[in-house]
PyMOL Python script that loads the backbone (N, CA, C, O; Angstrom):
from pymol import cmd

cmd.read_pdbstr("""\
ATOM      1  N   MET A   1      24.877   7.199  24.661  1.00  0.00           N
ATOM      2  CA  MET A   1      23.914   6.133  24.583  1.00  0.00           C
ATOM      3  C   MET A   1      24.606   4.855  24.104  1.00  0.00           C
ATOM      4  O   MET A   1      25.529   4.907  23.292  1.00  0.00           O
ATOM      5  N   LYS A   2      24.150   3.711  24.616  1.00  0.00           N
ATOM      6  CA  LYS A   2      24.763   2.433  24.279  1.00  0.00           C
ATOM      7  C   LYS A   2      24.431   2.039  22.843  1.00  0.00           C
ATOM      8  O   LYS A   2      23.272   2.044  22.429  1.00  0.00           O
ATOM      9  N   ARG A   3      25.476   1.700  22.098  1.00  0.00           N
ATOM     10  CA  ARG A   3      25.307   1.250  20.714  1.00  0.00           C
ATOM     11  C   ARG A   3      25.593  -0.243  20.673  1.00  0.00           C
ATOM     12  O   ARG A   3      26.641  -0.697  21.132  1.00  0.00           O
ATOM     13  N   ASN A   4      24.659  -0.996  20.124  1.00  0.00           N
ATOM     14  CA  ASN A   4      24.751  -2.444  20.064  1.00  0.00           C
ATOM     15  C   ASN A   4      25.082  -2.913  18.653  1.00  0.00           C
ATOM     16  O   ASN A   4      24.890  -2.186  17.678  1.00  0.00           O
ATOM     17  N   VAL A   5      25.581  -4.136  18.565  1.00  0.00           N
ATOM     18  CA  VAL A   5      25.746  -4.803  17.285  1.00  0.00           C
ATOM     19  C   VAL A   5      24.457  -5.578  17.043  1.00  0.00           C
ATOM     20  O   VAL A   5      24.098  -6.462  17.822  1.00  0.00           O
ATOM     21  N   CYS A   6      23.762  -5.241  15.953  1.00  0.00           N
ATOM     22  CA  CYS A   6      22.448  -5.821  15.667  1.00  0.00           C
ATOM     23  C   CYS A   6      22.415  -6.382  14.249  1.00  0.00           C
ATOM     24  O   CYS A   6      23.121  -5.918  13.353  1.00  0.00           O
ATOM     25  N   ILE A   7      21.572  -7.394  14.079  1.00  0.00           N
ATOM     26  CA  ILE A   7      21.303  -7.977  12.764  1.00  0.00           C
ATOM     27  C   ILE A   7      19.868  -7.613  12.403  1.00  0.00           C
ATOM     28  O   ILE A   7      18.955  -7.779  13.211  1.00  0.00           O
ATOM     29  N   VAL A   8      19.679  -7.120  11.190  1.00  0.00           N
ATOM     30  CA  VAL A   8      18.347  -6.754  10.705  1.00  0.00           C
ATOM     31  C   VAL A   8      18.087  -7.555   9.435  1.00  0.00           C
ATOM     32  O   VAL A   8      18.869  -7.502   8.486  1.00  0.00           O
ATOM     33  N   GLY A   9      16.988  -8.294   9.427  1.00  0.00           N
ATOM     34  CA  GLY A   9      16.567  -9.045   8.246  1.00  0.00           C
ATOM     35  C   GLY A   9      15.399  -8.344   7.586  1.00  0.00           C
ATOM     36  O   GLY A   9      14.439  -7.951   8.249  1.00  0.00           O
ATOM     37  N   ILE A  10      15.487  -8.188   6.268  1.00  0.00           N
ATOM     38  CA  ILE A  10      14.458  -7.471   5.508  1.00  0.00           C
ATOM     39  C   ILE A  10      14.005  -8.357   4.354  1.00  0.00           C
ATOM     40  O   ILE A  10      14.825  -8.800   3.550  1.00  0.00           O
ATOM     41  N   LEU A  11      12.706  -8.614   4.272  1.00  0.00           N
ATOM     42  CA  LEU A  11      12.126  -9.347   3.153  1.00  0.00           C
ATOM     43  C   LEU A  11      11.367  -8.351   2.291  1.00  0.00           C
ATOM     44  O   LEU A  11      10.470  -7.660   2.773  1.00  0.00           O
ATOM     45  N   VAL A  12      11.728  -8.280   1.016  1.00  0.00           N
ATOM     46  CA  VAL A  12      11.158  -7.292   0.097  1.00  0.00           C
ATOM     47  C   VAL A  12      10.321  -8.013  -0.958  1.00  0.00           C
ATOM     48  O   VAL A  12      10.871  -8.641  -1.862  1.00  0.00           O
ATOM     49  N   ASP A  13       8.997  -7.924  -0.847  1.00  0.00           N
ATOM     50  CA  ASP A  13       8.113  -8.473  -1.878  1.00  0.00           C
ATOM     51  C   ASP A  13       8.075  -7.502  -3.056  1.00  0.00           C
ATOM     52  O   ASP A  13       8.202  -6.290  -2.876  1.00  0.00           O
ATOM     53  N   GLU A  14       7.899  -8.041  -4.258  1.00  0.00           N
ATOM     54  CA  GLU A  14       7.896  -7.227  -5.481  1.00  0.00           C
ATOM     55  C   GLU A  14       9.121  -6.323  -5.511  1.00  0.00           C
ATOM     56  O   GLU A  14       9.017  -5.105  -5.660  1.00  0.00           O
ATOM     57  N   ARG A  15      10.276  -6.950  -5.368  1.00  0.00           N
ATOM     58  CA  ARG A  15      11.521  -6.192  -5.179  1.00  0.00           C
ATOM     59  C   ARG A  15      11.828  -5.221  -6.310  1.00  0.00           C
ATOM     60  O   ARG A  15      12.401  -4.160  -6.063  1.00  0.00           O
ATOM     61  N   ALA A  16      11.471  -5.547  -7.519  1.00  0.00           N
ATOM     62  CA  ALA A  16      11.764  -4.636  -8.634  1.00  0.00           C
ATOM     63  C   ALA A  16      11.047  -3.298  -8.453  1.00  0.00           C
ATOM     64  O   ALA A  16      11.571  -2.252  -8.836  1.00  0.00           O
ATOM     65  N   ASN A  17       9.850  -3.334  -7.868  1.00  0.00           N
ATOM     66  CA  ASN A  17       9.083  -2.109  -7.665  1.00  0.00           C
ATOM     67  C   ASN A  17       9.493  -1.367  -6.399  1.00  0.00           C
ATOM     68  O   ASN A  17       9.431  -0.139  -6.352  1.00  0.00           O
ATOM     69  N   ARG A  18       9.906  -2.093  -5.389  1.00  0.00           N
ATOM     70  CA  ARG A  18      10.156  -1.486  -4.082  1.00  0.00           C
ATOM     71  C   ARG A  18      11.630  -1.144  -3.821  1.00  0.00           C
ATOM     72  O   ARG A  18      11.938  -0.397  -2.893  1.00  0.00           O
ATOM     73  N   ALA A  19      12.517  -1.676  -4.620  1.00  0.00           N
ATOM     74  CA  ALA A  19      13.952  -1.492  -4.388  1.00  0.00           C
ATOM     75  C   ALA A  19      14.382  -0.030  -4.275  1.00  0.00           C
ATOM     76  O   ALA A  19      15.165   0.284  -3.379  1.00  0.00           O
ATOM     77  N   PRO A  20      13.919   0.874  -5.124  1.00  0.00           N
ATOM     78  CA  PRO A  20      14.373   2.266  -4.996  1.00  0.00           C
ATOM     79  C   PRO A  20      14.007   2.895  -3.650  1.00  0.00           C
ATOM     80  O   PRO A  20      14.814   3.614  -3.062  1.00  0.00           O
ATOM     81  N   GLU A  21      12.804   2.628  -3.166  1.00  0.00           N
ATOM     82  CA  GLU A  21      12.383   3.206  -1.887  1.00  0.00           C
ATOM     83  C   GLU A  21      13.147   2.584  -0.721  1.00  0.00           C
ATOM     84  O   GLU A  21      13.518   3.281   0.223  1.00  0.00           O
ATOM     85  N   VAL A  22      13.382   1.276  -0.786  1.00  0.00           N
ATOM     86  CA  VAL A  22      14.185   0.604   0.249  1.00  0.00           C
ATOM     87  C   VAL A  22      15.592   1.181   0.256  1.00  0.00           C
ATOM     88  O   VAL A  22      16.152   1.444   1.320  1.00  0.00           O
ATOM     89  N   GLN A  23      16.167   1.381  -0.930  1.00  0.00           N
ATOM     90  CA  GLN A  23      17.524   1.933  -1.014  1.00  0.00           C
ATOM     91  C   GLN A  23      17.600   3.326  -0.396  1.00  0.00           C
ATOM     92  O   GLN A  23      18.586   3.649   0.265  1.00  0.00           O
ATOM     93  N   GLN A  24      16.592   4.144  -0.597  1.00  0.00           N
ATOM     94  CA  GLN A  24      16.578   5.480   0.003  1.00  0.00           C
ATOM     95  C   GLN A  24      16.625   5.403   1.526  1.00  0.00           C
ATOM     96  O   GLN A  24      17.350   6.161   2.170  1.00  0.00           O
ATOM     97  N   VAL A  25      15.848   4.485   2.098  1.00  0.00           N
ATOM     98  CA  VAL A  25      15.839   4.322   3.556  1.00  0.00           C
ATOM     99  C   VAL A  25      17.204   3.856   4.038  1.00  0.00           C
ATOM    100  O   VAL A  25      17.726   4.389   5.017  1.00  0.00           O
ATOM    101  N   LEU A  26      17.785   2.874   3.370  1.00  0.00           N
ATOM    102  CA  LEU A  26      19.085   2.366   3.794  1.00  0.00           C
ATOM    103  C   LEU A  26      20.167   3.438   3.684  1.00  0.00           C
ATOM    104  O   LEU A  26      21.075   3.494   4.513  1.00  0.00           O
ATOM    105  N   THR A  27      20.072   4.272   2.680  1.00  0.00           N
ATOM    106  CA  THR A  27      21.037   5.366   2.526  1.00  0.00           C
ATOM    107  C   THR A  27      20.908   6.370   3.662  1.00  0.00           C
ATOM    108  O   THR A  27      21.916   6.847   4.183  1.00  0.00           O
ATOM    109  N   ARG A  28      19.675   6.698   4.055  1.00  0.00           N
ATOM    110  CA  ARG A  28      19.458   7.631   5.173  1.00  0.00           C
ATOM    111  C   ARG A  28      20.057   7.112   6.474  1.00  0.00           C
ATOM    112  O   ARG A  28      20.502   7.898   7.310  1.00  0.00           O
ATOM    113  N   HIS A  29      20.071   5.806   6.649  1.00  0.00           N
ATOM    114  CA  HIS A  29      20.568   5.202   7.887  1.00  0.00           C
ATOM    115  C   HIS A  29      21.960   4.586   7.700  1.00  0.00           C
ATOM    116  O   HIS A  29      22.413   3.796   8.529  1.00  0.00           O
ATOM    117  N   GLY A  30      22.616   4.948   6.629  1.00  0.00           N
ATOM    118  CA  GLY A  30      23.887   4.332   6.256  1.00  0.00           C
ATOM    119  C   GLY A  30      25.000   4.462   7.273  1.00  0.00           C
ATOM    120  O   GLY A  30      25.884   3.607   7.320  1.00  0.00           O
ATOM    121  N   SER A  31      24.985   5.505   8.091  1.00  0.00           N
ATOM    122  CA  SER A  31      26.079   5.687   9.054  1.00  0.00           C
ATOM    123  C   SER A  31      26.053   4.637  10.159  1.00  0.00           C
ATOM    124  O   SER A  31      27.056   4.459  10.851  1.00  0.00           O
ATOM    125  N   GLN A  32      24.943   3.941  10.344  1.00  0.00           N
ATOM    126  CA  GLN A  32      24.875   2.882  11.347  1.00  0.00           C
ATOM    127  C   GLN A  32      25.082   1.485  10.745  1.00  0.00           C
ATOM    128  O   GLN A  32      25.248   0.518  11.489  1.00  0.00           O
ATOM    129  N   ILE A  33      25.074   1.367   9.435  1.00  0.00           N
ATOM    130  CA  ILE A  33      25.170   0.066   8.771  1.00  0.00           C
ATOM    131  C   ILE A  33      26.638  -0.291   8.561  1.00  0.00           C
ATOM    132  O   ILE A  33      27.382   0.441   7.908  1.00  0.00           O
ATOM    133  N   LEU A  34      27.045  -1.436   9.129  1.00  0.00           N
ATOM    134  CA  LEU A  34      28.412  -1.922   8.979  1.00  0.00           C
ATOM    135  C   LEU A  34      28.567  -2.794   7.734  1.00  0.00           C
ATOM    136  O   LEU A  34      29.579  -2.720   7.038  1.00  0.00           O
ATOM    137  N   SER A  35      27.558  -3.620   7.461  1.00  0.00           N
ATOM    138  CA  SER A  35      27.598  -4.468   6.267  1.00  0.00           C
ATOM    139  C   SER A  35      26.189  -4.745   5.779  1.00  0.00           C
ATOM    140  O   SER A  35      25.215  -4.647   6.524  1.00  0.00           O
ATOM    141  N   ARG A  36      26.114  -5.092   4.506  1.00  0.00           N
ATOM    142  CA  ARG A  36      24.823  -5.360   3.857  1.00  0.00           C
ATOM    143  C   ARG A  36      25.016  -6.518   2.902  1.00  0.00           C
ATOM    144  O   ARG A  36      25.996  -6.572   2.158  1.00  0.00           O
ATOM    145  N   ASN A  37      24.064  -7.453   2.929  1.00  0.00           N
ATOM    146  CA  ASN A  37      24.088  -8.582   2.017  1.00  0.00           C
ATOM    147  C   ASN A  37      22.702  -8.724   1.410  1.00  0.00           C
ATOM    148  O   ASN A  37      21.711  -8.772   2.139  1.00  0.00           O
ATOM    149  N   GLY A  38      22.618  -8.792   0.101  1.00  0.00           N
ATOM    150  CA  GLY A  38      21.336  -8.931  -0.561  1.00  0.00           C
ATOM    151  C   GLY A  38      21.285 -10.180  -1.414  1.00  0.00           C
ATOM    152  O   GLY A  38      22.245 -10.509  -2.110  1.00  0.00           O
ATOM    153  N   ILE A  39      20.151 -10.880  -1.357  1.00  0.00           N
ATOM    154  CA  ILE A  39      19.956 -12.098  -2.135  1.00  0.00           C
ATOM    155  C   ILE A  39      18.640 -11.972  -2.889  1.00  0.00           C
ATOM    156  O   ILE A  39      17.585 -11.891  -2.261  1.00  0.00           O
ATOM    157  N   PRO A  40      18.673 -11.953  -4.217  1.00  0.00           N
ATOM    158  CA  PRO A  40      17.417 -11.920  -4.968  1.00  0.00           C
ATOM    159  C   PRO A  40      16.790 -13.308  -4.975  1.00  0.00           C
ATOM    160  O   PRO A  40      17.496 -14.315  -4.919  1.00  0.00           O
ATOM    161  N   ASP A  41      15.497 -13.358  -5.041  1.00  0.00           N
ATOM    162  CA  ASP A  41      14.756 -14.608  -5.154  1.00  0.00           C
ATOM    163  C   ASP A  41      13.897 -14.492  -6.405  1.00  0.00           C
ATOM    164  O   ASP A  41      12.688 -14.279  -6.308  1.00  0.00           O
ATOM    165  N   PRO A  42      14.519 -14.631  -7.595  1.00  0.00           N
ATOM    166  CA  PRO A  42      13.824 -14.340  -8.847  1.00  0.00           C
ATOM    167  C   PRO A  42      12.547 -15.147  -9.061  1.00  0.00           C
ATOM    168  O   PRO A  42      11.590 -14.637  -9.644  1.00  0.00           O
ATOM    169  N   GLY A  43      12.516 -16.367  -8.612  1.00  0.00           N
ATOM    170  CA  GLY A  43      11.336 -17.198  -8.812  1.00  0.00           C
ATOM    171  C   GLY A  43      10.126 -16.691  -8.051  1.00  0.00           C
ATOM    172  O   GLY A  43       8.992 -17.013  -8.408  1.00  0.00           O
ATOM    173  N   ARG A  44      10.344 -15.919  -7.028  1.00  0.00           N
ATOM    174  CA  ARG A  44       9.239 -15.417  -6.212  1.00  0.00           C
ATOM    175  C   ARG A  44       9.137 -13.894  -6.263  1.00  0.00           C
ATOM    176  O   ARG A  44       8.304 -13.313  -5.567  1.00  0.00           O
ATOM    177  N   GLN A  45       9.946 -13.256  -7.052  1.00  0.00           N
ATOM    178  CA  GLN A  45       9.926 -11.794  -7.189  1.00  0.00           C
ATOM    179  C   GLN A  45      10.120 -11.083  -5.856  1.00  0.00           C
ATOM    180  O   GLN A  45       9.508 -10.046  -5.598  1.00  0.00           O
ATOM    181  N   ARG A  46      10.972 -11.646  -5.018  1.00  0.00           N
ATOM    182  CA  ARG A  46      11.266 -10.988  -3.746  1.00  0.00           C
ATOM    183  C   ARG A  46      12.759 -11.025  -3.495  1.00  0.00           C
ATOM    184  O   ARG A  46      13.501 -11.752  -4.155  1.00  0.00           O
ATOM    185  N   GLY A  47      13.179 -10.239  -2.543  1.00  0.00           N
ATOM    186  CA  GLY A  47      14.582 -10.193  -2.183  1.00  0.00           C
ATOM    187  C   GLY A  47      14.729 -10.257  -0.678  1.00  0.00           C
ATOM    188  O   GLY A  47      13.819  -9.905   0.072  1.00  0.00           O
ATOM    189  N   ILE A  48      15.889 -10.712  -0.254  1.00  0.00           N
ATOM    190  CA  ILE A  48      16.213 -10.802   1.164  1.00  0.00           C
ATOM    191  C   ILE A  48      17.459  -9.971   1.393  1.00  0.00           C
ATOM    192  O   ILE A  48      18.469 -10.164   0.716  1.00  0.00           O
ATOM    193  N   ILE A  49      17.397  -9.050   2.337  1.00  0.00           N
ATOM    194  CA  ILE A  49      18.540  -8.211   2.686  1.00  0.00           C
ATOM    195  C   ILE A  49      18.852  -8.441   4.155  1.00  0.00           C
ATOM    196  O   ILE A  49      17.950  -8.441   4.993  1.00  0.00           O
ATOM    197  N   THR A  50      20.123  -8.637   4.470  1.00  0.00           N
ATOM    198  CA  THR A  50      20.544  -8.698   5.872  1.00  0.00           C
ATOM    199  C   THR A  50      21.538  -7.574   6.120  1.00  0.00           C
ATOM    200  O   THR A  50      22.449  -7.339   5.325  1.00  0.00           O
ATOM    201  N   LEU A  51      21.347  -6.893   7.226  1.00  0.00           N
ATOM    202  CA  LEU A  51      22.228  -5.803   7.627  1.00  0.00           C
ATOM    203  C   LEU A  51      22.884  -6.146   8.950  1.00  0.00           C
ATOM    204  O   LEU A  51      22.266  -6.768   9.813  1.00  0.00           O
ATOM    205  N   THR A  52      24.120  -5.746   9.108  1.00  0.00           N
ATOM    206  CA  THR A  52      24.767  -5.724  10.412  1.00  0.00           C
ATOM    207  C   THR A  52      24.920  -4.253  10.757  1.00  0.00           C
ATOM    208  O   THR A  52      25.509  -3.481   9.999  1.00  0.00           O
ATOM    209  N   MET A  53      24.381  -3.874  11.911  1.00  0.00           N
ATOM    210  CA  MET A  53      24.369  -2.471  12.317  1.00  0.00           C
ATOM    211  C   MET A  53      25.078  -2.289  13.652  1.00  0.00           C
ATOM    212  O   MET A  53      25.134  -3.201  14.477  1.00  0.00           O
ATOM    213  N   GLN A  54      25.606  -1.114  13.838  1.00  0.00           N
ATOM    214  CA  GLN A  54      26.051  -0.667  15.146  1.00  0.00           C
ATOM    215  C   GLN A  54      25.202   0.560  15.451  1.00  0.00           C
ATOM    216  O   GLN A  54      25.424   1.641  14.907  1.00  0.00           O
ATOM    217  N   ALA A  55      24.222   0.369  16.336  1.00  0.00           N
ATOM    218  CA  ALA A  55      23.236   1.426  16.557  1.00  0.00           C
ATOM    219  C   ALA A  55      22.668   1.325  17.964  1.00  0.00           C
ATOM    220  O   ALA A  55      22.662   0.256  18.576  1.00  0.00           O
ATOM    221  N   ASP A  56      22.191   2.463  18.463  1.00  0.00           N
ATOM    222  CA  ASP A  56      21.449   2.399  19.726  1.00  0.00           C
ATOM    223  C   ASP A  56      20.013   1.984  19.405  1.00  0.00           C
ATOM    224  O   ASP A  56      19.629   1.896  18.238  1.00  0.00           O
ATOM    225  N   ASP A  57      19.233   1.734  20.440  1.00  0.00           N
ATOM    226  CA  ASP A  57      17.870   1.238  20.238  1.00  0.00           C
ATOM    227  C   ASP A  57      17.024   2.197  19.406  1.00  0.00           C
ATOM    228  O   ASP A  57      16.240   1.756  18.566  1.00  0.00           O
ATOM    229  N   ASN A  58      17.171   3.496  19.626  1.00  0.00           N
ATOM    230  CA  ASN A  58      16.382   4.483  18.878  1.00  0.00           C
ATOM    231  C   ASN A  58      16.748   4.491  17.404  1.00  0.00           C
ATOM    232  O   ASN A  58      15.865   4.591  16.551  1.00  0.00           O
ATOM    233  N   GLU A  59      18.040   4.388  17.085  1.00  0.00           N
ATOM    234  CA  GLU A  59      18.477   4.379  15.689  1.00  0.00           C
ATOM    235  C   GLU A  59      17.978   3.130  14.968  1.00  0.00           C
ATOM    236  O   GLU A  59      17.492   3.213  13.840  1.00  0.00           O
ATOM    237  N   ARG A  60      18.099   1.977  15.615  1.00  0.00           N
ATOM    238  CA  ARG A  60      17.631   0.725  15.021  1.00  0.00           C
ATOM    239  C   ARG A  60      16.119   0.768  14.800  1.00  0.00           C
ATOM    240  O   ARG A  60      15.626   0.365  13.746  1.00  0.00           O
ATOM    241  N   GLN A  61      15.400   1.252  15.788  1.00  0.00           N
ATOM    242  CA  GLN A  61      13.941   1.325  15.677  1.00  0.00           C
ATOM    243  C   GLN A  61      13.516   2.300  14.585  1.00  0.00           C
ATOM    244  O   GLN A  61      12.528   2.059  13.891  1.00  0.00           O
ATOM    245  N   ALA A  62      14.250   3.392  14.426  1.00  0.00           N
ATOM    246  CA  ALA A  62      13.939   4.360  13.365  1.00  0.00           C
ATOM    247  C   ALA A  62      14.089   3.715  11.987  1.00  0.00           C
ATOM    248  O   ALA A  62      13.248   3.926  11.113  1.00  0.00           O
ATOM    249  N   LEU A  63      15.144   2.939  11.787  1.00  0.00           N
ATOM    250  CA  LEU A  63      15.334   2.228  10.516  1.00  0.00           C
ATOM    251  C   LEU A  63      14.173   1.264  10.285  1.00  0.00           C
ATOM    252  O   LEU A  63      13.585   1.243   9.203  1.00  0.00           O
ATOM    253  N   GLU A  64      13.844   0.470  11.297  1.00  0.00           N
ATOM    254  CA  GLU A  64      12.750  -0.489  11.154  1.00  0.00           C
ATOM    255  C   GLU A  64      11.432   0.215  10.826  1.00  0.00           C
ATOM    256  O   GLU A  64      10.698  -0.231   9.944  1.00  0.00           O
ATOM    257  N   ASN A  65      11.129   1.296  11.516  1.00  0.00           N
ATOM    258  CA  ASN A  65       9.883   2.027  11.270  1.00  0.00           C
ATOM    259  C   ASN A  65       9.824   2.583   9.859  1.00  0.00           C
ATOM    260  O   ASN A  65       8.786   2.512   9.201  1.00  0.00           O
ATOM    261  N   ASP A  66      10.952   3.143   9.389  1.00  0.00           N
ATOM    262  CA  ASP A  66      10.994   3.681   8.021  1.00  0.00           C
ATOM    263  C   ASP A  66      10.737   2.576   6.997  1.00  0.00           C
ATOM    264  O   ASP A  66      10.015   2.786   6.023  1.00  0.00           O
ATOM    265  N   LEU A  67      11.327   1.398   7.218  1.00  0.00           N
ATOM    266  CA  LEU A  67      11.132   0.288   6.285  1.00  0.00           C
ATOM    267  C   LEU A  67       9.705  -0.245   6.341  1.00  0.00           C
ATOM    268  O   LEU A  67       9.131  -0.581   5.306  1.00  0.00           O
ATOM    269  N   LYS A  68       9.130  -0.325   7.529  1.00  0.00           N
ATOM    270  CA  LYS A  68       7.775  -0.858   7.674  1.00  0.00           C
ATOM    271  C   LYS A  68       6.717   0.044   7.046  1.00  0.00           C
ATOM    272  O   LYS A  68       5.595  -0.398   6.799  1.00  0.00           O
ATOM    273  N   ARG A  69       7.061   1.288   6.788  1.00  0.00           N
ATOM    274  CA  ARG A  69       6.120   2.205   6.118  1.00  0.00           C
ATOM    275  C   ARG A  69       5.965   1.880   4.629  1.00  0.00           C
ATOM    276  O   ARG A  69       5.042   2.363   3.973  1.00  0.00           O
ATOM    277  N   ILE A  70       6.868   1.067   4.112  1.00  0.00           N
ATOM    278  CA  ILE A  70       6.823   0.679   2.701  1.00  0.00           C
ATOM    279  C   ILE A  70       5.988  -0.593   2.592  1.00  0.00           C
ATOM    280  O   ILE A  70       6.267  -1.576   3.278  1.00  0.00           O
ATOM    281  N   ASP A  71       4.966  -0.581   1.735  1.00  0.00           N
ATOM    282  CA  ASP A  71       4.143  -1.779   1.521  1.00  0.00           C
ATOM    283  C   ASP A  71       5.024  -2.926   1.023  1.00  0.00           C
ATOM    284  O   ASP A  71       5.940  -2.720   0.227  1.00  0.00           O
ATOM    285  N   GLY A  72       4.733  -4.134   1.504  1.00  0.00           N
ATOM    286  CA  GLY A  72       5.437  -5.312   1.014  1.00  0.00           C
ATOM    287  C   GLY A  72       6.776  -5.565   1.683  1.00  0.00           C
ATOM    288  O   GLY A  72       7.550  -6.398   1.211  1.00  0.00           O
ATOM    289  N   ILE A  73       7.067  -4.864   2.769  1.00  0.00           N
ATOM    290  CA  ILE A  73       8.351  -5.030   3.463  1.00  0.00           C
ATOM    291  C   ILE A  73       8.099  -5.659   4.832  1.00  0.00           C
ATOM    292  O   ILE A  73       7.233  -5.205   5.580  1.00  0.00           O
ATOM    293  N   SER A  74       8.855  -6.702   5.154  1.00  0.00           N
ATOM    294  CA  SER A  74       8.842  -7.317   6.479  1.00  0.00           C
ATOM    295  C   SER A  74      10.225  -7.132   7.091  1.00  0.00           C
ATOM    296  O   SER A  74      11.235  -7.312   6.410  1.00  0.00           O
ATOM    297  N   VAL A  75      10.275  -6.775   8.369  1.00  0.00           N
ATOM    298  CA  VAL A  75      11.547  -6.492   9.042  1.00  0.00           C
ATOM    299  C   VAL A  75      11.566  -7.176  10.402  1.00  0.00           C
ATOM    300  O   VAL A  75      10.593  -7.109  11.153  1.00  0.00           O
ATOM    301  N   LYS A  76      12.674  -7.830  10.713  1.00  0.00           N
ATOM    302  CA  LYS A  76      12.918  -8.412  12.037  1.00  0.00           C
ATOM    303  C   LYS A  76      14.361  -8.102  12.414  1.00  0.00           C
ATOM    304  O   LYS A  76      15.244  -8.072  11.557  1.00  0.00           O
ATOM    305  N   SER A  77      14.591  -7.872  13.702  1.00  0.00           N
ATOM    306  CA  SER A  77      15.969  -7.599  14.133  1.00  0.00           C
ATOM    307  C   SER A  77      16.217  -8.178  15.513  1.00  0.00           C
ATOM    308  O   SER A  77      15.292  -8.456  16.275  1.00  0.00           O
ATOM    309  N   PHE A  78      17.493  -8.350  15.808  1.00  0.00           N
ATOM    310  CA  PHE A  78      17.906  -8.733  17.149  1.00  0.00           C
ATOM    311  C   PHE A  78      19.319  -8.207  17.379  1.00  0.00           C
ATOM    312  O   PHE A  78      20.092  -8.041  16.435  1.00  0.00           O
ATOM    313  N   CYS A  79      19.641  -7.951  18.625  1.00  0.00           N
ATOM    314  CA  CYS A  79      20.960  -7.434  18.974  1.00  0.00           C
ATOM    315  C   CYS A  79      21.790  -8.542  19.588  1.00  0.00           C
ATOM    316  O   CYS A  79      21.303  -9.328  20.402  1.00  0.00           O
ATOM    317  N   LEU A  80      23.049  -8.594  19.187  1.00  0.00           N
ATOM    318  CA  LEU A  80      23.951  -9.652  19.626  1.00  0.00           C
ATOM    319  C   LEU A  80      24.724  -9.276  20.878  1.00  0.00           C
ATOM    320  O   LEU A  80      24.821 -10.063  21.819  1.00  0.00           O
ATOM    321  N   ALA A  81      25.273  -8.066  20.883  1.00  0.00           N
ATOM    322  CA  ALA A  81      26.146  -7.684  21.986  1.00  0.00           C
ATOM    323  C   ALA A  81      26.370  -6.182  21.958  1.00  0.00           C
ATOM    324  O   ALA A  81      26.110  -5.506  20.962  1.00  0.00           O
ATOM    325  N   ASP A  82      26.864  -5.683  23.086  1.00  0.00           N
ATOM    326  CA  ASP A  82      27.276  -4.285  23.120  1.00  0.00           C
ATOM    327  C   ASP A  82      28.462  -4.112  22.178  1.00  0.00           C
ATOM    328  O   ASP A  82      29.335  -4.976  22.098  1.00  0.00           O
ATOM    329  N   ALA A  83      28.485  -3.015  21.483  1.00  0.00           N
ATOM    330  CA  ALA A  83      29.582  -2.713  20.582  1.00  0.00           C
ATOM    331  C   ALA A  83      30.817  -2.300  21.380  1.00  0.00           C
ATOM    332  O   ALA A  83      30.708  -1.718  22.459  1.00  0.00           O
ATOM    333  N   VAL A  84      31.969  -2.604  20.843  1.00  0.00           N
ATOM    334  CA  VAL A  84      33.222  -2.178  21.449  1.00  0.00           C
ATOM    335  C   VAL A  84      33.584  -0.841  20.817  1.00  0.00           C
ATOM    336  O   VAL A  84      33.704  -0.726  19.597  1.00  0.00           O
ATOM    337  N   GLU A  85      33.755   0.168  21.666  1.00  0.00           N
ATOM    338  CA  GLU A  85      34.093   1.496  21.118  1.00  0.00           C
ATOM    339  C   GLU A  85      35.381   1.988  21.682  1.00  0.00           C
ATOM    340  O   GLU A  85      35.826   3.084  21.340  1.00  0.00           O
TER     341      GLU A  85
END
""", "prot")
cmd.dss("prot")
cmd.show_as("cartoon", "prot")
cmd.util.cbc("prot")
cmd.orient("prot")
């Protein structure tokens, strides 16, 4: 199956409460994650996480679905190009 290079943006409201559950999801999908960058937004009690993934459409969608099951999480993604393997 074709694996693409994708960017996933995650907005975490009430990050102090939701961070452990978000971390569990990211750990489950860790084999597809190439890099992760997190920025806290202390004034608004939210955090922004960006992921670079190498994943097929099903793997990326599974990560998004798992994250969307958590209250207070917004997820958007787009794929840049086919991965070089």
